[in-house]
Every structure is written in structure tokens, then in C-alpha cells.
matplotlib code that plots the C-alpha trace (Angstrom):
import matplotlib.pyplot as plt

x = [-37.3, -34.5, -31.2, -30.4, -26.7, -24.2, -21.4, -18.2, -15.9, -13.7, -14.6, -11.3, -8.8, -5.3, -4.0, -0.5, 1.7, 3.5, 2.2, 3.4, 5.7, 7.3, 7.7, 9.6, 11.7, 12.5, 13.6, 15.7, 17.4, 18.1, 19.6, 21.7, 23.0, 23.6, 25.8, 27.8, 28.2, 26.5, 25.7, 22.1, 21.5, 22.5, 20.2, 17.3, 18.0, 18.0, 14.7, 13.1, 14.4, 13.0, 9.6, 9.0, 7.9, 9.6, 11.3, 12.6, 15.5, 13.1, 11.5, 14.9, 15.6, 12.3, 13.1, 16.6, 15.1, 12.5, 15.2, 17.3]
y = [-23.0, -21.3, -20.4, -16.8, -16.1, -13.9, -15.6, -13.5, -15.7, -13.6, -10.3, -9.6, -8.7, -7.7, -4.5, -4.0, -1.6, -0.5, 0.5, -1.3, 1.6, 1.4, -2.3, -1.9, 0.9, -1.3, -4.2, -2.0, -0.4, -3.7, -5.2, -2.2, -1.7, -5.4, -5.6, -2.7, -4.6, -1.9, -3.2, -4.1, -1.3, 1.3, -0.4, -0.2, 3.5, 4.3, 2.4, 4.3, 7.6, 6.9, 5.5, 7.5, 4.4, 1.9, -1.2, -4.2, -6.5, -9.3, -7.3, -6.9, -10.6, -11.4, -9.0, -10.5, -14.1, -12.9, -11.4, -14.6]
z = [3.5, 1.6, 3.2, 2.8, 3.0, 1.2, -0.6, -0.3, -2.4, -4.6, -3.1, -1.4, -4.1, -3.4, -4.9, -6.0, -4.1, -7.3, -10.7, -13.8, -14.6, -11.1, -11.3, -14.6, -13.1, -10.0, -12.2, -14.4, -11.4, -9.7, -12.9, -13.6, -10.1, -9.4, -12.5, -11.1, -7.9, -5.8, -2.2, -1.5, 1.0, -1.6, -4.2, -1.7, -1.0, -4.8, -5.3, -2.4, -3.8, -7.3, -6.2, -3.1, -1.2, 1.1, -0.2, 1.8, 1.4, 0.9, -2.0, -3.5, -3.2, -4.9, -7.8, -8.2, -8.3, -10.9, -13.1, -13.1]

ax = plt.figure().add_subplot(projection="3d")
ax.plot(x, y, z, "-o")
ax.set_aspect("equal")
plt.show()
């Protein structure tokens, strides 16, 4: 007798919160404002203003590590 089951491997795909344009914008803002020695809370506020979505300190840390 044959086993009938559904294989769900690979069905769940994560979707990105930001578009590629927004990712580039975020990287650009972080690089520019970090060079000007703007504090992290101000950088986060500017990113949230530009993208109209929330941004965390951990997200900022990840972007800074990726830029290095």
C-alpha cells in the first residue's frame, strides 16, 4: 500500500520587510549619518521618517556591520 502524505518542504518562504530601493536608502542614510556622528536614535528616527515603517536598534547594528 502506498503512503499518501503531502511534503511541505520549501513551502514557507520568508518575505522581506523592505524593498530593494528601501534597503539601498537605509544603507545610504546609515553611512551618511554615521560619518556625521549623528546618534543612533536620530538615525533610527530619520530611517522611520523616510521609509514609513519601524526600524530597531538591532536593525541599525546589522546595517552598520554589513557596511563595514
